DSSP file (Angstrom, degrees, kcal/mol; ACC not computed):
  #  RESIDUE AA STRUCTURE BP1 BP2  ACC     N-H-->O    O-->H-N    N-H-->O    O-->H-N    TCO  KAPPA ALPHA  PHI   PSI    X-CA   Y-CA   Z-CA
    1    1 A M              0   0    0      0, 0.0    23,-2.7     0, 0.0     2,-0.4   0.000 360.0 360.0 360.0 140.2    0.0    0.0    0.0
    2    2 A V  E     -A   23   0A   0     21,-0.2    65,-2.1    63,-0.1     2,-0.4  -0.732 360.0-174.1 -87.2 133.1    1.2    3.5   -0.8
    3    3 A V  E     -Ab  22  67A   0     19,-3.2    19,-2.6    -2,-0.4     2,-0.6  -0.963  22.2-139.3-128.3 145.2    1.2    5.9    2.1
    4    4 A I  E     +Ab  21  68A   0     63,-3.1    65,-2.4    -2,-0.4     2,-0.2  -0.923  46.3 141.4-104.6 116.4    1.9    9.6    2.3
    5    5 A R  E     -A   20   0A   0     15,-2.2    15,-2.8    -2,-0.6     2,-0.3  -0.821  50.4 -80.3-145.7 179.3    4.0   10.3    5.4
    6    6 A L  E     -A   19   0A   0     -2,-0.2     2,-0.5    13,-0.2    13,-0.2  -0.695  28.2-162.2 -91.2 140.3    6.9   12.3    6.9
    7    7 A A  E     -A   18   0A   0     11,-2.5    11,-2.7    -2,-0.3     2,-0.2  -0.993  24.0-128.8-119.5 123.6   10.5   11.4    6.3
    8    8 A R  E     +A   17   0A   0     -2,-0.5     9,-0.2     9,-0.2     2,-0.2  -0.455  38.0 152.5 -80.2 142.3   12.9   13.1    8.8
    9    9 A G  E     +A   16   0A   0      7,-3.3     7,-1.5    -2,-0.2     5,-0.1  -0.718  25.4  77.9-141.8-165.8   15.9   15.0    7.8
   10   10 A G  E    S-A   15   0A   0     -2,-0.2     2,-0.1     5,-0.2     3,-0.1  -0.202  78.3 -57.0  87.2 178.4   17.9   17.9    9.3
   11   11 A A  E >  S-A   14   0A   0      3,-0.8     3,-2.0     1,-0.2     2,-0.1  -0.318  70.6 -65.3 -91.7 174.5   20.5   17.9   12.0
   12   12 A K  T 3  S+     0   0    0      1,-0.3    -1,-0.2    -2,-0.1    -2,-0.0  -0.412 124.9   4.8 -60.4 131.0   20.2   16.8   15.6
   13   13 A K  T 3  S+     0   0    0     -2,-0.1    -1,-0.3    -3,-0.1    -3,-0.0   0.501 118.5  85.0  68.2   6.7   17.7   19.0   17.5
   14   14 A R  E <   -A   11   0A   0     -3,-2.0    -3,-0.8    -5,-0.1    -1,-0.1  -0.605  68.8-167.8-132.6  71.5   16.9   20.8   14.2
   15   15 A P  E     +A   10   0A   0      0, 0.0    27,-0.5     0, 0.0     2,-0.3  -0.248  12.8 177.3 -69.7 149.8   14.2   18.6   12.5
   16   16 A F  E     -A    9   0A   0     -7,-1.5    -7,-3.3    24,-0.1     2,-0.4  -0.962  12.4-157.0-147.2 132.1   13.1   19.0    8.9
   17   17 A F  E     -AC   8  39A   0     22,-2.8    22,-3.1    -2,-0.3     2,-0.4  -0.935   7.9-152.5-120.8 133.8   10.6   16.7    7.3
   18   18 A N  E     -AC   7  38A   0    -11,-2.7   -11,-2.5    -2,-0.4     2,-0.7  -0.834  19.5-134.9 -93.7 139.2    9.9   15.8    3.7
   19   19 A I  E     +AC   6  37A   0     18,-2.6    17,-3.2    -2,-0.4    18,-1.6  -0.872  39.5 175.2 -94.2 116.2    6.4   14.8    2.9
   20   20 A V  E     -AC   5  35A   0    -15,-2.8   -15,-2.2    -2,-0.7     2,-0.5  -0.873  37.2-131.9-127.9 153.1    6.8   11.7    0.7
   21   21 A A  E     +AC   4  34A   0     13,-2.8    12,-2.9    -2,-0.3    13,-1.5  -0.923  47.3 153.7 -98.1 126.0    4.7    9.1   -1.1
   22   22 A T  E     -A    3   0A   0    -19,-2.6   -19,-3.2    -2,-0.5     2,-0.3  -0.950  51.1 -87.7-148.5 163.5    6.2    5.7   -0.3
   23   23 A D  E >   -A    2   0A   0     -2,-0.3     3,-1.6     8,-0.2   -21,-0.2  -0.583  40.1-127.1 -71.7 138.5    5.4    2.0    0.0
   24   24 A S  T 3  S+     0   0    0    -23,-2.7    -1,-0.1     1,-0.3   -22,-0.1   0.712 105.9  61.4 -64.9 -19.1    4.3    1.3    3.6
   25   25 A R  T 3  S+     0   0    0    -24,-0.2    -1,-0.3     2,-0.0     2,-0.1   0.637  85.6  95.0 -82.5 -14.1    6.9   -1.5    4.0
   26   26 A N  S <  S-     0   0    0     -3,-1.6    -4,-0.0     1,-0.1     6,-0.0  -0.382  86.8 -95.2 -76.0 156.6    9.8    0.9    3.5
   27   27 A R    >   -     0   0    0      1,-0.1     3,-1.0    -2,-0.1    -1,-0.1  -0.205  38.1-104.1 -65.8 162.4   11.7    2.5    6.4
   28   28 A R  T 3  S+     0   0    0      1,-0.3    -1,-0.1   -21,-0.0   -23,-0.1   0.902 120.7  25.1 -55.9 -46.8   10.7    6.0    7.6
   29   29 A D  T 3  S+     0   0    0    -22,-0.1    -1,-0.3     3,-0.0     3,-0.1   0.199 109.6  98.4-103.8  14.6   13.7    7.7    6.0
   30   30 A G  S <  S-     0   0    0     -3,-1.0    -4,-0.1     1,-0.2    -2,-0.0   0.253  82.5 -25.2 -85.3-151.4   14.3    5.0    3.3
   31   31 A R        -     0   0    0      1,-0.0     2,-0.3    -9,-0.0    -8,-0.2  -0.276  62.2-175.4 -62.8 141.3   13.4    4.8   -0.3
   32   32 A F        -     0   0    0    -10,-0.1   -10,-0.2     1,-0.1     3,-0.1  -0.917  29.6-136.4-135.9 163.8   10.3    6.8   -1.5
   33   33 A I  S    S-     0   0    0    -12,-2.9     2,-0.3     1,-0.3   -11,-0.2   0.912  83.2  -5.7 -85.3 -49.2    8.4    7.2   -4.8
   34   34 A E  E     -C   21   0A   0    -13,-1.5   -13,-2.8     0, 0.0     2,-0.6  -0.996  58.6-128.1-152.2 141.8    7.9   10.9   -4.9
   35   35 A R  E     +C   20   0A   0     -2,-0.3   -15,-0.2   -15,-0.2     3,-0.1  -0.830  26.0 177.9 -89.6 122.5    8.6   14.0   -2.7
   36   36 A I  E     -     0   0A   0    -17,-3.2    18,-2.1    -2,-0.6     2,-0.3   0.734  55.8 -49.4 -99.2 -28.3    5.3   15.9   -2.4
   37   37 A G  E     -CD  19  53A   0    -18,-1.6   -18,-2.6    16,-0.2     2,-0.3  -0.940  54.2-103.0-178.3-162.4    6.4   18.7   -0.1
   38   38 A F  E     -CD  18  52A   0     14,-2.3    14,-2.4   -20,-0.3     2,-0.4  -0.972   8.8-151.8-147.8 161.9    8.1   19.6    3.2
   39   39 A Y  E     -CD  17  51A   0    -22,-3.1   -22,-2.8    -2,-0.3    12,-0.2  -0.985   6.7-171.6-137.6 123.9    7.4   20.6    6.8
   40   40 A N    >   -     0   0    0     10,-3.8     3,-1.4    -2,-0.4   -24,-0.1  -0.883   3.1-177.1-117.0  97.0    9.8   22.7    8.8
   41   41 A P  T 3  S+     0   0    0      0, 0.0    -1,-0.1     0, 0.0   -25,-0.1   0.686  82.2  59.8 -68.3 -16.1    8.6   22.9   12.5
   42   42 A M  T 3  S+     0   0    0    -27,-0.5     2,-0.2     8,-0.1   -26,-0.1   0.500  75.9 118.3 -89.3  -4.2   11.5   25.2   13.4
   43   43 A A    <   -     0   0    0     -3,-1.4     2,-0.1     7,-0.1     7,-0.1  -0.430  67.9-122.7 -66.4 131.4   10.5   27.9   10.9
   44   44 A A    >>  -     0   0    0     -2,-0.2     4,-1.3     1,-0.1     3,-0.9  -0.431  40.7 -85.8 -70.4 149.2    9.7   31.2   12.7
   45   45 A D  T 34 S-     0   0    0      1,-0.3    -1,-0.1     2,-0.2     4,-0.1  -0.397 109.6  -8.8 -61.1 118.0    6.2   32.5   12.0
   46   46 A G  T 34 S+     0   0    0      2,-0.4    -1,-0.3    -2,-0.3     3,-0.1   0.188 115.5  92.2  82.3 -18.2    6.4   34.6    8.8
   47   47 A A  T <4 S+     0   0    0     -3,-0.9     2,-0.3     1,-0.2    -2,-0.2   0.881  97.7   3.1 -77.8 -37.9   10.2   34.4    8.6
   48   48 A A  S  < S-     0   0    0     -4,-1.3     2,-0.7    -8,-0.1    -2,-0.4  -0.953  86.0 -89.0-144.5 162.0   10.4   31.3    6.4
   49   49 A D        +     0   0    0     -2,-0.3     3,-0.1     1,-0.2    -4,-0.1  -0.636  40.7 179.3 -74.9 113.1    8.0   28.9    4.6
   50   50 A G        +     0   0    0     -2,-0.7   -10,-3.8     1,-0.2     2,-0.3   0.691  65.0  26.9 -91.5 -20.0    7.3   26.3    7.2
   51   51 A L  E     +D   39   0A   0    -12,-0.2     2,-0.4   -10,-0.0    -1,-0.2  -0.971  58.5 168.7-148.1 127.0    5.0   24.1    5.2
   52   52 A R  E     +D   38   0A   0    -14,-2.4   -14,-2.3    -2,-0.3     2,-0.4  -0.981   4.9 176.8-140.7 128.2    4.6   23.5    1.4
   53   53 A I  E     -D   37   0A   0     -2,-0.4     2,-1.1   -16,-0.2   -16,-0.2  -0.998  32.2-128.9-132.2 131.7    2.6   20.8   -0.2
   54   54 A A     >  -     0   0    0    -18,-2.1     4,-2.3    -2,-0.4     3,-0.2  -0.696  24.2-164.9 -78.3 101.8    2.0   20.3   -3.9
   55   55 A A  H  > S+     0   0    0     -2,-1.1     4,-2.4     1,-0.2    -1,-0.2   0.839  83.1  54.1 -62.6 -35.7   -1.8   20.1   -3.9
   56   56 A D  H  > S+     0   0    0      2,-0.2     4,-1.9     1,-0.2    -1,-0.2   0.903 111.3  44.6 -67.1 -39.6   -2.0   18.6   -7.4
   57   57 A R  H  > S+     0   0    0     -3,-0.2     4,-2.4     2,-0.2    -2,-0.2   0.865 112.3  52.5 -71.5 -35.6    0.4   15.7   -6.6
   58   58 A L  H  X S+     0   0    0     -4,-2.3     4,-2.3     2,-0.2    -2,-0.2   0.927 110.1  48.4 -63.2 -44.6   -1.4   15.1   -3.3
   59   59 A A  H  X S+     0   0    0     -4,-2.4     4,-2.1     1,-0.2    -2,-0.2   0.891 110.3  52.8 -62.6 -39.7   -4.7   14.9   -5.1
   60   60 A H  H  X S+     0   0    0     -4,-1.9     4,-1.3     2,-0.2    -2,-0.2   0.950 110.8  45.2 -60.4 -49.7   -3.2   12.5   -7.7
   61   61 A W  H  <>S+     0   0    0     -4,-2.4     5,-2.7     1,-0.2    -2,-0.2   0.873 112.9  50.5 -66.3 -36.5   -1.9   10.1   -5.0
   62   62 A E  H ><5S+     0   0    0     -4,-2.3     3,-1.2     1,-0.2    -1,-0.2   0.871 106.9  56.1 -66.5 -34.7   -5.2   10.2   -3.1
   63   63 A S  H 3<5S+     0   0    0     -4,-2.1    -1,-0.2     1,-0.3    -2,-0.2   0.790 106.5  49.4 -68.6 -27.0   -7.0    9.4   -6.3
   64   64 A V  T 3<5S-     0   0    0     -4,-1.3    -1,-0.3    -3,-0.2    -2,-0.2   0.321 130.2 -91.6 -95.5   9.0   -5.0    6.3   -6.9
   65   65 A G  T < 5 +     0   0    0     -3,-1.2    -3,-0.2     1,-0.3   -63,-0.1   0.567  68.1 155.8 102.7  10.4   -5.6    5.1   -3.3
   66   66 A A      < -     0   0    0     -5,-2.7     2,-0.4    -6,-0.2    -1,-0.3  -0.453  34.5-136.9 -70.1 142.5   -2.7    6.4   -1.2
   67   67 A Q  E     -b    3   0A   0    -65,-2.1   -63,-3.1    -2,-0.1     2,-0.3  -0.800  10.1-131.9-100.8 141.4   -3.4    6.7    2.5
   68   68 A L  E     -b    4   0A   0     -2,-0.4   -63,-0.2   -65,-0.2   -65,-0.0  -0.723  19.8-123.4 -89.6 140.1   -2.4    9.8    4.5
   69   69 A S     >  -     0   0    0    -65,-2.4     4,-2.6    -2,-0.3     5,-0.2  -0.430  31.7-107.2 -71.4 158.6   -0.6    9.3    7.8
   70   70 A P  H  > S+     0   0    0      0, 0.0     4,-1.8     0, 0.0     5,-0.1   0.878 119.8  48.9 -56.9 -39.3   -2.4   11.0   10.8
   71   71 A T  H  > S+     0   0    0      2,-0.2     4,-2.2     1,-0.2     5,-0.1   0.912 112.1  47.1 -68.5 -42.4    0.3   13.7   11.0
   72   72 A V  H  > S+     0   0    0    -68,-0.2     4,-2.7     2,-0.2     5,-0.2   0.885 109.5  54.7 -66.8 -37.4    0.2   14.5    7.3
   73   73 A A  H  X S+     0   0    0     -4,-2.6     4,-2.1     1,-0.2    -1,-0.2   0.905 109.1  48.4 -61.0 -40.3   -3.6   14.6    7.4
   74   74 A R  H  X S+     0   0    0     -4,-1.8     4,-2.1    -5,-0.2    -2,-0.2   0.908 112.4  48.2 -65.2 -42.3   -3.4   17.2   10.2
   75   75 A L  H  X S+     0   0    0     -4,-2.2     4,-2.3     2,-0.2    -2,-0.2   0.875 110.4  51.3 -67.1 -37.7   -0.8   19.2    8.2
   76   76 A V  H  X S+     0   0    0     -4,-2.7     4,-2.3     2,-0.2     5,-0.2   0.922 111.0  47.9 -64.8 -44.1   -2.9   19.1    5.0
   77   77 A A  H  X S+     0   0    0     -4,-2.1     4,-2.0     1,-0.2    -2,-0.2   0.893 111.8  51.2 -62.4 -38.9   -6.0   20.3    6.9
   78   78 A Q  H  X S+     0   0    0     -4,-2.1     4,-2.1     2,-0.2    -2,-0.2   0.896 110.6  47.8 -64.9 -41.7   -3.8   23.1    8.5
   79   79 A S  H  X S+     0   0    0     -4,-2.3     4,-1.9     2,-0.2    -2,-0.2   0.876 111.5  50.0 -70.5 -36.0   -2.5   24.2    5.1
   80   80 A K  H  X S+     0   0    0     -4,-2.3     4,-1.4     2,-0.2    -1,-0.2   0.887 110.9  50.2 -66.8 -38.1   -6.0   24.2    3.5
   81   81 A K  H  < S+     0   0    0     -4,-2.0    -2,-0.2     1,-0.2    -1,-0.2   0.899 111.5  47.8 -65.8 -41.2   -7.3   26.3    6.5
   82   82 A A  H  < S+     0   0    0     -4,-2.1    -1,-0.2     1,-0.2    -2,-0.2   0.832 109.8  53.5 -69.6 -31.8   -4.4   28.8    6.1
   83   83 A A  H  <        0   0    0     -4,-1.9    -1,-0.2     1,-0.2    -2,-0.2   0.804 360.0 360.0 -72.6 -28.8   -5.0   29.1    2.3
   84   84 A A     <        0   0    0     -4,-1.4    -1,-0.2    -5,-0.1    -2,-0.2   0.470 360.0 360.0 -80.0 360.0   -8.7   29.9    2.8
């Protein structure tokens, strides 16, 4: 099953997450199919872009049956709320 989830990057104590479409059997930071966006929890409000998601690619993966992880679902809802 294809799942859309976070893959951690960044340095120690400075997390940075890529939002990726991957096979659910792969490791968290392992091989992925496509990078859909990113989430930077350390971004200051307004100083830098803390969340970016390619909405067209997200819609594509959802249309072919990919499941969102709970955290990614929360971030997607947050980004839709901020866009409106």
